[in-house]
N, C-alpha and C positions, 0 to 999 in steps of 0.2 A: 308538150305541156309540162312534163316533169324535168325539164332540162335545167331549171334554176337550182335544183337540189344537189348537194354534193354527193358524189359516189364514193362509198367506202368499201374497201375489201376487208370485211369483218373477219373472215376465216383466217387471214394472215395475222390479224391483230390479237387473236386468242392466245393467252398465256397458258402454257401447259403446266399441270401440277404433277405431284408425285403419283397421283392415282391414274393419270392418263398414260395409256400404253402406246399412244401414237396412232392407233387404228380407229379412234373414235369410240371405242368401248372402254368403259371403266371397269377394272377388276373389282371383285367383291372385297370391300375394305375389311370385312369380318374374316374372310379366309386368309388374307395376307397377314392379318394380325395374329391369327391362330398359328400360322406356320412359322412366323418369325416375330416373337414378341419384342417390341422396341422399348418397352418401359418395364421397370422393375415391378415385382408383385407388391401386394398390400403390406406384407410383413416387412419387406425391405424398405419401403417408403416410411413406414412408421418407425422402424429401427433407426433410420437416418434422422428422422425428425427428433427422436428422443436423444440421440447423440448430440445433435445441434443444440437442443434445449439444455442438456447437461453442460455443454461448453459455455453457453451464454449465462447459465446460472453461476458458474465458477469464475467467470471473467471479472466481475466486480471485486471479489475477494482477492484474486491475483493482483489486480491493479492497485487495490488498497495496500496490499503487502509491499508492492513496489514503491508506492508513495511514502509509506512509513519507513522503508529502509533507505530513503534518500535518493532514489533514482530520479535524475533530473529530466528524463525523457517522458515521465508520466506526470500528469497534472491532476489535481483534485476534480477538475471538470470532466476529465476522461472517466474517472470513477463514477461520478454522478450520471454521466451518459450511459455507461455500462449498466448501472443499477436500473435506470429507466428502461433500457432495452430488455433487461432480464424480467422486469415486471410485466412489460408488454408481452414477452414470450410466454410467461406463465399464464397470463390471461388468455392468450390465443390457444395455448395447449389445453387449458381447462375447458374452453368452449368447444374445441375439437373433440375432446373426449366425450363431452356431453352429447354432441351431435352423433358420434359413432354409437354411443349407447342407445340413443333415440332410434337410430336406423336399425340397430340390432333388435330392439324391442318391436319395431314395426314389421321387420322381416319375420320374426318369430311368431307374430300374430297371424301371418298368412296361413290359411288352411290349405293343405295340399290334397 
């Protein structure tokens, strides 16, 4: 009666992930994360973001100096693009700081 339906070997088609240990059991993602942190901490992430922001803020000035000194490899369009990127970066950084302060305020309001 069911002979018209195709037969699939689904077990062989399963793609294994980094959480699969091959025995059908998944290890606790939280424990492996605690034992070997794979990502930097909050301070490192924010420090890196601030360094990138500082670099992007200085880029238009550096490009403008190159244009004014007569460097043929830099165009005024590059300066304008760098200025737009730095404006967007400042806007994003301002929003991020606002969100972090908001989160801190919410956390500080939690009664323990």
